[in-house]
C-alpha positions in Angstrom: -64.3 111.1 48.1 -65.8 108.3 46.0 -68.4 106.3 47.9 -66.8 103.0 46.7 -63.6 103.7 48.5 -62.5 101.0 51.0 -62.0 103.6 53.7 -65.8 104.3 53.8 -66.6 101.5 56.4 -63.7 102.7 58.6 -64.9 106.2 58.5 -68.4 105.0 59.4 -67.0 103.2 62.5 -65.0 106.4 63.3 -68.3 108.2 64.0 -68.6 106.2 67.2 -65.3 107.7 68.5 -65.5 110.7 70.8 -65.5 114.1 69.2 -62.3 115.1 70.8 -60.3 112.2 69.2 -61.9 112.8 65.8 -61.0 116.4 65.9 -57.4 115.9 67.0 -56.6 113.0 64.5 -58.5 114.0 61.5 -60.8 111.8 59.4 -58.2 109.8 57.5 -56.0 108.9 60.5 -59.1 108.0 62.5 -60.2 105.5 59.7 -56.8 103.9 59.6 -56.7 103.4 63.4 -60.1 101.8 63.4 -59.1 99.5 60.5 -56.0 98.3 62.4 -58.1 97.7 65.5 -60.5 95.5 63.5 -57.7 93.5 62.0 -56.2 92.9 65.5 -59.6 91.7 66.8 -60.0 89.3 63.8 -56.4 88.0 64.4 -57.1 87.3 68.0 -60.3 85.4 67.1 -58.5 83.2 64.6 -55.7 82.4 67.1 -58.2 81.5 69.8 -60.2 79.3 67.4 -57.1 77.4 66.2 -55.9 76.8 69.8 -59.2 75.3 70.8 -59.2 73.0 67.8 -55.6 71.8 68.2 -55.9 71.2 71.9 -55.8 67.4 72.5 -58.6 65.8 74.3 -57.8 64.2 77.6 -58.6 60.4 77.6 -61.2 59.3 79.9 -60.0 56.8 82.5 -62.5 54.2 83.7 -61.6 52.5 86.9 -62.9 48.9 87.3 -62.4 47.1 90.6 -62.9 43.4 91.1 -63.2 41.6 94.3 -62.0 38.0 94.7 -65.3 36.9 96.2 -67.4 38.5 93.5 -65.2 37.0 90.8 -65.5 33.4 92.2 -69.2 33.7 92.7 -69.7 35.1 89.3 -67.8 32.1 87.9 -69.8 29.6 89.8 -73.2 31.1 89.2 -74.3 30.4 85.7 -77.2 32.6 84.4 -80.3 30.6 83.8 -80.6 32.5 80.6 -77.4 30.9 79.3 -78.7 27.4 80.3 -82.0 27.9 78.7 -80.3 28.8 75.4 -80.2 25.9 73.0 -76.8 24.6 72.3 -75.6 25.1 68.8 -75.6 22.0 66.8 -72.4 21.0 65.2 -72.0 21.7 61.6 -73.4 18.7 59.7 -72.0 19.6 56.4 -69.7 17.0 55.0 -66.1 17.9 55.2 -63.8 17.4 52.3 -61.6 14.4 52.6 -58.0 15.3 52.7 -56.0 12.9 50.6 -52.5 12.5 52.0 -49.8 11.9 49.4 -47.6 9.0 50.2 -44.1 10.0 51.2 -41.6 8.2 49.1 -38.6 7.4 51.1 -35.2 7.8 49.4 -33.6 4.6 48.3 -31.2 3.2 50.8 -27.5 3.4 49.8 -26.1 0.3 48.4 -23.4 -1.1 50.7 -20.9 -3.2 48.8 -20.5 -6.6 50.3 -17.0 -7.4 51.3 -16.1 -11.0 50.6 -13.9 -12.5 53.2 -10.5 -13.4 51.9 -9.6 -17.1 52.3 -7.0 -17.7 54.8 -3.6 -18.6 53.3 -3.0 -22.3 53.5 0.3 -23.3 54.8 2.5 -24.4 52.0 4.1 -27.8 52.4 7.6 -27.9 51.2 8.2 -30.4 48.4 10.0 -33.5 49.2 13.7 -33.4 48.6 14.7 -34.6 45.1 16.9 -37.5 44.9 20.0 -37.6 42.7 19.3 -37.6 39.1 20.2 -40.8 37.2 23.2 -40.5 35.0 22.2 -40.9 31.4 24.7 -42.2 29.0 24.8 -40.3 25.7 23.8 -42.1 22.6 27.0 -42.8 20.5 25.1 -42.1 17.3 24.2 -38.6 18.4 26.5 -35.6 19.2 27.3 -35.1 22.9 25.7 -32.1 24.6 28.8 -30.6 26.3 32.0 -32.3 27.3 31.5 -34.7 30.2 33.8 -34.8 33.1 34.8 -38.4 32.3 33.6 -41.1 30.0 34.2 -44.8 29.5 33.7 -47.0 26.5 35.1 -50.2 27.9 37.6 -50.4 30.7 37.3 -48.4 33.9 38.6 -44.8 33.5 38.8 -44.8 29.7 37.5 -41.7 27.9 34.4 -42.1 25.7 35.0 -42.5 22.0 32.5 -40.3 20.1 33.7 -40.3 16.5 36.6 -39.7 14.2 38.9 -36.6 14.1 39.5 -34.6 10.9 42.8 -36.5 10.4 41.2 -39.9 10.9 42.3 -40.4 14.5 39.8 -41.4 17.2 37.8 -38.5 18.6 37.1 -38.5 22.4 34.6 -36.6 24.5 36.4 -33.8 26.3 36.6 -33.6 30.1 37.2 -30.1 31.5 40.1 -29.4 33.8 38.6 -25.9 34.4 35.4 -24.7 32.8 35.7 -21.3 31.0 34.2 -18.4 32.9 31.5 -16.2 31.6 33.8 -13.2 31.4 36.2 -15.2 29.2 33.4 -16.1 26.6 31.1 -13.0 26.8 33.3 -10.8 24.7 33.6 -13.3 21.9 30.0 -14.5 22.0 28.7 -10.9 21.7 29.4 -11.1 18.0 27.3 -14.2 17.6 23.5 -14.7 17.3 21.9 -16.7 20.1 20.6 -18.7 21.6 22.3 -21.7 20.2 25.3 -23.9 20.5 28.6 -24.7 18.8 30.6 -28.0 18.4 34.4 -28.0 17.7 37.3 -30.5 17.7 40.7 -29.7 19.2 44.0 -31.5 19.7 45.1 -31.8 23.3 48.5 -30.2 24.3 50.6 -30.2 27.5 49.5 -28.1 30.5 45.8 -29.0 29.7 45.7 -26.7 26.6 44.1 -27.3 23.2 45.3 -26.4 19.7 44.5 -26.9 16.0 40.7 -26.5 16.7 38.3 -26.9 13.8 34.5 -26.3 13.6 32.2 -29.4 13.4 28.6 -28.1 13.8 26.6 -25.2 15.1 22.9 -24.3 15.7 21.3 -22.3 14.2 23.2 -22.3 11.0 24.9 -19.0 10.3 24.8 -17.8 13.9 28.6 -17.4 14.0 28.8 -19.2 17.3 31.6 -21.6 16.2 33.7 -18.6 15.0 33.4 -17.1 18.5 34.3 -20.4 20.2 37.4 -20.9 18.0 38.6 -17.4 18.9 38.2 -18.1 22.6 39.7 -21.7 22.5 43.1 -20.5 23.6 41.7 -20.1 27.1 40.2 -23.6 27.4 41.7 -26.1 29.9 40.8 -29.7 29.0 42.1 -33.0 30.4 43.7 -35.3 27.8 41.9 -38.6 27.0 42.7 -41.8 28.9 42.9 -45.2 27.3 44.0 -48.4 29.0 45.2 -46.4 32.0 47.4 -44.2 29.8 47.1 -40.4 29.2 46.9 -39.7 25.5 48.3 -36.1 25.1 48.0 -35.0 21.5 44.7 -36.9 21.0 41.6 -35.2 19.7 38.6 -34.2 21.9 35.2 -32.8 21.0 34.1 -29.6 22.8 30.6 -28.1 22.9 29.7 -24.6 24.1 26.1 -23.5 24.7 25.1 -19.9 24.2 21.7 -19.3 25.9 21.8 -15.5 26.5 21.1 -15.8 30.2 21.0 -12.5 32.1 21.4 -12.1 35.8 
């Protein structure tokens, strides 16, 4: 066998075995048994070494006991060595001045001022108006609407306001019944207002009028007179009076105002 074989150390250790074992097993089996024994010993050494390293160390417990008397005395007694020590002087280095920034307060909310409302003053009712004075129409100007009655001389005589188309006297008309708005609205709807119209009519029995003719209108071209002539068959007018007599068949002047009033 070559001298460099790995079994050489095992065979050398096998020389320490008894002669009886070497003779029964033979040289090769004896070397293998010795090698296995060495490996087992090394394995046991390694395991024991690792267990000793990994085993945690037990902490050391130090018991300290204090007595109340010892503690109070130790507090009262101050070692002279501590008294003899010079006290540390405070740090004389100048400290940096801390500049505090002023805190700016938020502006206060603006509260609107409420002006007190003046107390309502009690209203004083106006004094009652007295009766309006009756104004007589100027004979030189056209009458504004037929008056209820008129007088040009004797008491109860109708007012003479001009000359009729046939040359007879023309009197101011006095209504027996004023026309209603519904009687005129349909006719005046074709006219242009506001304005007024003036017509002359001959009185007839039962307070009727006939033979009506236009005299004047405002504004010119407003067609108010045409509407009044169409509605004249509904008019109820008293005949003029002269000297205490009723003049049926005499002429009267009628004025109608169209002011477009809406209720």
